[in-house]
C-alpha positions as CSV (number, residue, x, y, z in Angstrom):
1,X,-98.5,-72.3,-37.7
2,X,-96.0,-70.6,-39.4
3,X,-97.8,-68.8,-41.8
4,X,-99.9,-67.3,-39.0
5,X,-96.4,-65.9,-37.1
6,X,-95.4,-64.5,-40.3
7,X,-98.3,-62.6,-41.1
8,X,-98.4,-61.1,-37.3
9,X,-94.8,-60.1,-37.7
10,X,-96.0,-58.0,-41.4
11,X,-98.5,-56.8,-39.8
12,X,-96.5,-55.4,-36.5
13,X,-93.7,-54.6,-39.0
14,X,-96.6,-52.3,-40.9
15,X,-97.7,-51.1,-37.6
16,X,-94.1,-49.8,-37.2
17,X,-93.9,-48.1,-40.4
18,X,-97.2,-46.2,-39.5
19,X,-95.9,-45.6,-36.2
20,X,-92.7,-44.1,-36.3
21,X,-93.3,-41.1,-38.5
22,X,-96.0,-40.4,-36.1
23,X,-93.9,-40.6,-32.7
24,X,-91.5,-38.6,-34.7
25,X,-92.9,-36.0,-36.1
26,X,-97.1,-36.4,-35.1
27,X,-98.9,-33.9,-32.9
28,X,-97.3,-35.0,-28.8
29,X,-100.7,-35.5,-28.1
30,X,-101.3,-37.9,-30.9
31,X,-98.0,-39.5,-30.1
32,X,-98.7,-40.0,-26.8
33,X,-101.6,-41.6,-26.8
34,X,-100.1,-43.7,-29.6
35,X,-97.2,-45.0,-27.8
36,X,-96.7,-43.6,-24.4
37,X,-94.2,-45.3,-23.1
38,X,-92.0,-44.3,-25.7
39,X,-88.8,-41.9,-24.5
40,X,-89.2,-40.0,-27.6
41,X,-92.4,-39.3,-27.3
42,X,-91.9,-38.4,-23.6
43,X,-89.2,-35.8,-24.9
44,X,-91.4,-34.3,-27.5
45,X,-94.1,-33.7,-25.3
46,X,-91.9,-31.9,-22.6
47,X,-90.7,-29.7,-25.3
48,X,-94.2,-29.3,-26.4
49,X,-95.3,-28.3,-22.8
50,X,-92.3,-25.6,-22.2
51,X,-93.1,-24.0,-25.4
52,X,-96.8,-24.2,-24.1
53,X,-95.6,-22.0,-21.0
54,X,-94.1,-19.4,-23.1
55,X,-97.2,-18.8,-25.5
56,X,-99.5,-18.9,-21.8
57,X,-98.2,-17.0,-19.4
58,X,-101.0,-17.3,-16.9
59,X,-100.7,-21.4,-16.9
60,X,-96.9,-21.3,-17.8
61,X,-96.2,-22.8,-13.9
62,X,-97.9,-25.5,-14.8
63,X,-97.3,-26.4,-18.5
64,X,-92.9,-25.6,-17.0
65,X,-93.9,-28.9,-14.3
66,X,-95.5,-30.5,-16.9
67,X,-92.2,-30.1,-19.0
68,X,-89.9,-31.2,-15.9
69,X,-92.2,-34.4,-15.3
70,X,-92.3,-35.3,-18.6
71,X,-88.3,-34.8,-19.6
72,X,-87.1,-36.6,-16.4
73,X,-89.8,-39.9,-17.7
74,X,-87.7,-39.4,-21.2
75,X,-84.2,-39.3,-18.8
76,X,-85.4,-42.5,-16.6
77,X,-85.9,-44.7,-20.2
78,X,-82.9,-43.0,-22.5
79,X,-80.6,-41.1,-20.2
80,X,-78.4,-39.7,-23.0
81,X,-81.3,-38.1,-24.5
82,X,-79.6,-34.5,-24.6
83,X,-83.0,-32.3,-25.5
84,X,-84.9,-33.9,-22.4
85,X,-81.6,-33.4,-20.5
86,X,-82.2,-29.6,-21.2
87,X,-85.5,-29.5,-21.0
88,X,-85.0,-30.4,-17.4
89,X,-81.9,-27.5,-17.1
90,X,-84.8,-25.3,-18.4
91,X,-87.3,-26.3,-16.3
92,X,-85.0,-25.7,-13.0
93,X,-83.9,-22.3,-14.4
94,X,-87.6,-21.5,-14.6
95,X,-88.3,-22.5,-11.1
96,X,-85.7,-19.8,-10.0
97,X,-83.3,-23.1,-9.1
98,X,-80.3,-21.6,-11.8
99,X,-77.2,-23.4,-9.7
100,X,-79.0,-27.0,-11.0
101,X,-80.3,-25.5,-14.4
102,X,-76.3,-24.6,-14.9
103,X,-74.8,-28.1,-13.9
104,X,-77.7,-29.9,-15.9
105,X,-77.5,-27.0,-19.0
106,X,-73.5,-27.2,-18.8
107,X,-73.4,-31.0,-19.2
108,X,-75.8,-31.2,-21.9
109,X,-73.8,-28.9,-23.7
110,X,-70.8,-31.1,-22.7
111,X,-72.8,-33.7,-24.4
112,X,-73.7,-32.0,-28.0
113,X,-71.8,-29.3,-29.4
114,X,-75.0,-29.0,-31.6
115,X,-77.6,-28.3,-29.2
116,X,-78.6,-24.5,-29.3
117,X,-81.1,-23.9,-27.2
118,X,-78.6,-25.5,-24.6
119,X,-75.7,-22.8,-25.5
120,X,-77.5,-20.1,-26.4
121,X,-79.0,-20.3,-22.6
122,X,-75.5,-21.3,-21.1
123,X,-74.3,-17.6,-23.4
124,X,-76.8,-15.5,-21.4
125,X,-76.6,-17.0,-18.2
126,X,-72.6,-17.0,-18.0
127,X,-72.8,-13.4,-19.3
128,X,-74.9,-12.2,-16.6
129,X,-72.5,-13.8,-14.3
130,X,-69.8,-11.8,-16.1
131,X,-67.5,-14.9,-17.3
132,X,-66.9,-13.9,-20.8
133,X,-64.9,-16.6,-21.5
134,X,-67.2,-19.6,-20.6
135,X,-69.7,-17.2,-22.4
136,X,-68.2,-16.4,-25.4
137,X,-67.1,-19.6,-25.7
138,X,-70.7,-21.3,-26.4
139,X,-71.0,-18.7,-28.9
140,X,-68.1,-19.3,-30.7
141,X,-69.8,-22.7,-30.3
142,X,-72.9,-21.6,-32.2
143,X,-71.9,-19.7,-35.0
144,X,-69.3,-22.9,-36.1
145,X,-72.8,-24.5,-37.4
146,X,-75.1,-21.7,-37.5
147,X,-74.1,-18.7,-40.4
148,X,-77.7,-17.3,-39.4
149,X,-75.8,-16.6,-36.0
150,X,-73.2,-14.8,-36.6
151,X,-74.2,-10.8,-37.1
152,X,-75.8,-11.4,-33.7
153,X,-73.1,-13.1,-31.9
154,X,-70.6,-10.7,-33.9
155,X,-72.6,-7.6,-32.0
156,X,-72.1,-9.6,-28.7
157,X,-68.3,-10.3,-29.0
158,X,-68.1,-6.3,-30.3
159,X,-70.5,-5.2,-27.6
160,X,-68.3,-7.0,-24.8
161,X,-64.9,-5.6,-26.4
162,X,-66.3,-2.1,-25.6
163,X,-68.3,-2.1,-22.8
164,X,-65.6,-3.9,-21.1
165,X,-62.6,-4.3,-23.1
166,X,-59.9,-4.9,-19.7
167,X,-62.0,-8.1,-19.1
168,X,-63.4,-9.1,-22.6
169,X,-60.9,-7.9,-25.0
170,X,-58.3,-10.9,-24.3
171,X,-61.5,-13.3,-24.3
172,X,-62.5,-12.4,-27.9
173,X,-59.0,-12.3,-28.8
174,X,-58.0,-16.0,-27.9
175,X,-60.8,-17.2,-29.4
176,X,-59.3,-15.2,-32.7
177,X,-56.3,-16.7,-32.8
178,X,-57.7,-20.4,-32.7
179,X,-58.2,-19.1,-36.1
180,X,-62.2,-20.1,-36.1
181,X,-63.8,-20.2,-39.3
182,X,-65.4,-17.0,-38.9
183,X,-62.3,-15.0,-38.0
184,X,-62.3,-12.8,-41.5
185,X,-65.7,-12.5,-41.4
186,X,-65.6,-11.0,-37.4
187,X,-62.6,-8.9,-38.8
188,X,-64.8,-7.4,-41.5
189,X,-67.7,-6.5,-39.8
190,X,-65.6,-4.4,-36.9
191,X,-64.7,-2.3,-39.8
192,X,-68.0,-0.6,-40.3
193,X,-68.3,1.7,-37.3
194,X,-65.7,4.0,-35.1
195,X,-66.3,1.2,-32.1
196,X,-65.3,-1.6,-34.4
197,X,-62.2,0.4,-35.1
198,X,-61.0,1.5,-31.6
199,X,-61.8,-3.0,-31.1
200,X,-59.8,-3.9,-34.3
201,X,-57.0,-1.8,-32.8
202,X,-57.2,-3.4,-29.3
203,X,-57.3,-7.0,-30.7
204,X,-54.5,-6.4,-33.1
205,X,-52.0,-5.0,-30.2
206,X,-53.4,-8.0,-27.8
207,X,-52.9,-10.5,-30.7
208,X,-49.3,-9.3,-31.2
209,X,-48.4,-8.9,-27.1
210,X,-50.1,-13.0,-27.0
211,X,-47.4,-13.8,-30.0
212,X,-50.9,-14.4,-32.4
213,X,-50.6,-11.7,-34.6
214,X,-52.7,-10.5,-37.2
215,X,-51.2,-12.0,-40.6
216,X,-49.6,-9.5,-43.0
217,X,-52.6,-9.6,-45.0
218,X,-55.3,-9.0,-42.1
219,X,-53.2,-6.5,-41.1
220,X,-52.8,-4.5,-44.2
221,X,-56.6,-4.6,-44.6
222,X,-56.8,-3.2,-41.6
223,X,-54.7,-0.1,-42.5
224,X,-56.1,0.3,-45.9
225,X,-59.7,0.3,-43.9
226,X,-58.4,2.8,-41.7
227,X,-57.5,4.6,-44.8
228,X,-60.4,4.6,-46.4
229,X,-62.1,5.9,-43.6
230,X,-59.8,8.9,-43.3
231,X,-58.3,8.2,-39.8
232,X,-54.8,8.4,-41.2
233,X,-53.4,9.9,-37.6
234,X,-55.2,6.7,-36.1
235,X,-53.8,4.1,-38.9
236,X,-49.5,6.1,-37.6
237,X,-50.9,5.4,-34.2
238,X,-51.9,1.7,-34.8
239,X,-48.4,1.4,-37.0
240,X,-46.1,2.6,-34.2
241,X,-47.9,0.7,-31.4
242,X,-47.4,-2.6,-33.0
243,X,-44.1,-2.0,-34.7
244,X,-45.1,-3.7,-37.8
245,X,-43.7,-2.5,-39.6
246,X,-40.9,-0.7,-37.9
247,X,-40.9,3.3,-37.6
248,X,-37.0,3.3,-37.4
249,X,-36.4,4.0,-41.1
250,X,-39.2,6.0,-42.9
251,X,-38.8,4.0,-46.2
252,X,-39.7,0.6,-45.7
253,X,-37.9,-2.5,-47.3
254,X,-35.9,0.4,-49.7
255,X,-33.2,-2.3,-50.9
256,X,-36.1,-4.7,-51.9
257,X,-35.1,-7.7,-49.7
258,X,-37.3,-8.3,-47.6
259,X,-41.2,-9.2,-48.2
260,X,-42.5,-9.4,-44.8
261,X,-44.4,-6.3,-44.3
262,X,-48.1,-5.2,-44.6
263,X,-49.4,-2.6,-47.2
264,X,-49.7,-0.2,-47.5
265,X,-45.8,0.5,-45.7
266,X,-44.8,-2.0,-48.1
267,X,-44.2,-1.4,-51.5
268,X,-47.4,-1.9,-53.8
269,X,-46.2,-2.3,-57.3
270,X,-47.8,-2.3,-60.9
271,X,-49.4,-5.1,-62.1
272,X,-51.2,-3.5,-65.6
273,X,-50.4,-4.0,-69.1
274,X,-47.4,-1.7,-70.7
275,X,-45.6,-2.2,-67.1
276,X,-43.8,-5.0,-65.0
277,X,-42.3,-4.0,-61.7
278,X,-40.7,-6.9,-59.4
279,X,-38.6,-7.6,-57.2
280,X,-35.0,-9.4,-59.1
281,X,-31.7,-10.2,-58.2
282,X,-29.8,-7.4,-60.0
283,X,-27.6,-8.7,-62.9
284,X,-24.6,-6.8,-62.0
285,X,-25.0,-7.2,-57.8
286,X,-26.6,-11.2,-57.6
287,X,-26.7,-10.9,-53.8
288,X,-28.6,-7.7,-53.8
289,X,-32.2,-7.5,-55.2
290,X,-33.4,-4.6,-56.6
291,X,-36.5,-3.3,-58.1
292,X,-36.6,-4.0,-61.7
293,X,-39.1,-1.8,-64.1
294,X,-39.9,-2.8,-67.6
295,X,-41.8,0.0,-69.4
296,X,-43.1,0.1,-73.0
297,X,-42.9,4.2,-72.7
298,X,-46.9,4.4,-73.5
299,X,-48.4,3.1,-70.3
300,X,-49.3,5.7,-67.6
301,X,-48.9,4.0,-63.8
302,X,-48.1,3.9,-60.2
303,X,-45.1,1.9,-60.5
304,X,-44.3,1.2,-56.8
305,X,-46.1,3.0,-53.6
306,X,-45.7,2.9,-50.1
307,X,-47.3,5.4,-47.4
308,X,-44.7,7.5,-45.1
309,X,-45.2,9.0,-41.7
310,X,-42.6,12.1,-42.0
311,X,-42.9,14.9,-39.4
312,X,-43.0,18.9,-41.5
313,X,-39.2,19.8,-42.3
314,X,-36.4,19.5,-45.0
315,X,-36.1,15.5,-46.3
316,X,-34.0,14.0,-48.7
317,X,-34.9,11.3,-50.5
318,X,-32.1,9.4,-51.9
319,X,-32.0,6.2,-54.2
320,X,-29.8,4.4,-56.7
321,X,-30.6,3.6,-60.3
322,X,-29.4,2.3,-63.6
323,X,-30.6,1.3,-66.9
324,X,-30.4,-1.7,-68.5
325,X,-30.1,-1.1,-71.6
326,X,-29.2,3.0,-72.0
327,X,-30.5,3.9,-74.8
328,X,-34.1,5.1,-74.0
329,X,-34.8,8.3,-72.1
330,X,-36.9,6.5,-69.0
331,X,-40.1,8.3,-68.7
332,X,-40.6,7.7,-64.3
333,X,-41.1,10.3,-61.9
334,X,-40.7,10.1,-57.9
335,X,-43.9,11.8,-56.5
336,X,-44.5,12.9,-52.7
337,X,-48.4,13.6,-52.1
338,X,-50.0,14.7,-48.4
339,X,-52.4,12.7,-46.9
340,X,-55.1,13.9,-45.7
341,X,-55.8,15.7,-48.9
342,X,-53.7,15.8,-52.3
343,X,-51.1,18.3,-52.1
344,X,-48.3,17.1,-53.9
345,X,-45.1,18.4,-52.1
346,X,-42.1,16.1,-54.8
347,X,-42.0,15.8,-58.6
348,X,-39.2,15.3,-60.0
349,X,-37.6,12.9,-62.8
350,X,-36.2,9.4,-61.0
351,X,-33.9,8.0,-63.4
352,X,-32.8,11.8,-65.6
353,X,-29.7,9.7,-67.3
354,X,-29.6,6.7,-69.1
355,X,-26.2,5.5,-67.0
356,X,-25.6,1.8,-67.5
357,X,-23.7,1.7,-64.0
358,X,-25.6,2.2,-60.4
359,X,-25.9,5.6,-59.8
360,X,-26.6,7.5,-56.6
361,X,-29.1,10.3,-57.2
362,X,-31.4,12.9,-54.2
363,X,-33.9,14.9,-54.3
364,X,-34.9,17.4,-51.5
365,X,-38.1,18.3,-50.3
366,X,-40.2,20.2,-47.6
367,X,-43.1,18.1,-45.7
368,X,-45.5,21.1,-44.1
369,X,-47.4,21.2,-40.7
370,X,-50.6,19.6,-41.5
371,X,-48.7,16.9,-43.8
372,X,-49.8,14.0,-41.4
373,X,-48.2,11.4,-44.0
374,X,-47.5,10.9,-47.4
375,X,-47.6,8.4,-50.5
376,X,-44.6,7.6,-51.6
377,X,-44.9,6.8,-55.5
378,X,-42.7,5.5,-58.6
379,X,-44.6,7.0,-61.6
380,X,-44.3,7.2,-65.2
381,X,-45.6,9.7,-67.8
382,X,-47.4,8.5,-70.4
383,X,-45.7,9.3,-73.8
384,X,-46.9,9.8,-77.1
385,X,-45.7,6.5,-78.7
386,X,-43.7,2.9,-77.6
387,X,-40.3,3.3,-76.4
388,X,-39.6,0.2,-74.4
389,X,-37.1,0.5,-71.5
390,X,-35.7,-0.7,-68.5
391,X,-35.1,0.7,-65.5
392,X,-33.7,-0.5,-62.2
393,X,-33.9,1.5,-58.6
394,X,-32.4,0.5,-55.5
395,X,-31.4,1.7,-51.8
396,X,-34.4,3.9,-51.5
397,X,-34.6,5.8,-48.5
398,X,-35.3,9.0,-46.9
399,X,-33.6,11.1,-44.1
400,X,-32.8,15.1,-43.0
401,X,-30.7,17.0,-45.6
402,X,-27.5,17.1,-42.8
403,X,-27.2,13.1,-42.6
């Protein structure tokens, strides 16, 4: 008896080994003949009927009815089969019962964040109802899993934000504030069209007001993208509305003691051979950081630069400087160049004397009309031989000459 039982068991196991791939991956009509009571087979057959409804419009009502029937039978055997529940929901939608479809597909979406067709339907349906919060939340679910869907979903975010900014921008901003893995990719996508730049500005202001601001590096990227696209005036407007950094003083961090400001309004320091520029405590005033520059006397470089927004008229650049060794004349100069364009309105030696003590200096200049913004830059002049020098700069400011 035992050998017979073992033989029967072995045959049954072999049949199961053959049967399972057929049930899971074989044609639905073959699978349903192999095991017509299987929940898996019933669900696959229901999905096949729903696909047939797409391909054969004339027979679509029959295919939809068959899909609903088979999916319900599958659910009766496996009540938590998300894909079967999705098919039932989609057949209800095809039959015009969208309220019931929304309930069923919302349940399917809650059961599984990985069922893409469910979330895609919910995105479309909620958008048609004007429910941006729910629609874009489901879109967020999709792109957290599927990188290939990012272009389409990003266009959805941007179109909604551009066409209906009052309702859609706060929703997109709240998704960005959650710091999803697609955050940087989406910000990058905005910097390719004029509409994207406008939406980026609206999002930046919304996030700032909600106390979930863009980081300094993210805001710096936005500012530089505006510059690269020639939108100098827009850069000034965005900076003023965000107040990052504050426009109360024309020069940002002129004392070289603040580190939390985005470029190009913060100092951008040179990083190249022959020039070392760093903000460090001063040897003579240990509690007062300053800019220390080590120059080999030969390299040509923009040691430190930032953008200013000065009004047309007379201005005075003031600063303090000293030489660490006092033995070599520094080959450095201040330059001020207009944006847009490249008209230079200031070019003067930055360290005309080799004083080892801090010395106050000033330079007067005029900003002409049409000079919307200005690059303030501390540059080196290239010499014909190496002559190392160490110079300190501090207390950089711009004000009217009478002040």
